[in-house]
N, C-alpha and C positions, 0 to 999 in steps of 0.2 A: 569811774569818775561820774559825778553827778553835777549838773548845772541847773541853777534856778535863776532865771532872769526876771527882772522887775524894774519898775520906775516909769513905765509908759503913762501916757495921759493925753488929754486934749489941751492944746495950746494954740496961741495965735501966731501967725507969721511974724518972724523976727524974735520970738521968744527963745529961751534956752530950756533944755531938759537934760537930765542926767540919768542914764540907764545903768543898772548894776547887774552883775552876774556873779552869784555866789557859787564858788567852786568847792567841792568836797570829794572825798574818796581818795583814790590813788593818784594824787596830784603829781607825784614824781614821774608819772608816765607822760605828762603833758609836754609837748614840744612848742606848740603855738596855740593861741586863742584868737578868736575873731568874732566880729559881729556881721551878721547878714540881715537882710530885710526882704520882705515880700509884700508887694501891694496886690490887691485883688486883680486877677487876670494876668498877672505878670509872673515871670520866673523869679526864684529867689536869687538875690544878687549880693555880692560881697560889698561890705561897707568899709571895714577897717580890721586890721589884724596886727598882732604883735607876737614875738617870741615870748615864751614863759619867763625867760631870763630877763626880758625887758630891753634887750640890746637892739632890737630892730622893730620898726613899725612900718605899716604899709596902708595906704588909703586909696579908696576909689577916687577918681578925679572929681566926681560929683560932690564929694563931701570934704575934699582937701581944704584946709585952712578954716573950716567951720567945725569939724568934729575932731575930738581927741580921744584916743584909746589909752588907757593906763591900767596898771595893776596895783592894787592895794594889798601889800603883804600882810598887814595886820588883820584884815578882814578875809584874806584869801579870796579876793573878788577882782573882777575885771570890770572897769567902768567905761562908759562911752559918754563923754560930755558933748552935747550937741548944741551948738550956738547958731544964731541967725537961721532958725528953722524956716523952711519953705513948705508950701502945700505939697509939693512933689516929694517931700520926705515922709509923707503919710504912708505907713506900712506897719506890718507886724515885724518886730525886730527879734532876732534870735542870736543868742551867743552860742559859740561852738568851740570845741577843743579838738586838737589833733595830737595823736600820740607819736606818729613816726617822724623822725628827723628828716628834714628836707632842706634843700638849698633855697632859701627864701621863704616867704610866707605864702602859702597857696591861696588862691582866690576862687577856687571852685568848691561848691558845697560838698561834692562827693569826696573831697580830700579830707573831710573832717569826720571824726568818729563819734563824738558825743555832742548832744544838743540840749539846749534849754527848751522850755515849753513855749516861749514867745511872749512878748509884751507889746501891746498895741500903742502906737504913736499916731495921733491925729493932729494935723496942723491945719487950722482954718485960715482962710485968707481975709 
């Protein structure tokens, strides 16, 4: 499984941005996909996740109602729509995929097997 994430950039507070993660390879192995982020000096944190089937989604409290994760079957991609961005959303964002079936969507980075290279999001105040 290969993941390539892109779409980051420099925006102002209150703006929107859409990240995408192109998924290729043995996608039949994927159970769940997620977005994580890491700001300088901080640990990588869970942002949002969904089952590959699209039946379940899960969001961190800090982004709930502002961010939306979705899957585009035509592009075989996973998107993260980010609205009402705040300076504290500034981070490198990574998409991740998990192969093993689990009860629920894991929110720990060690529970994911495949990672994108990261895309930088900077929100100015």
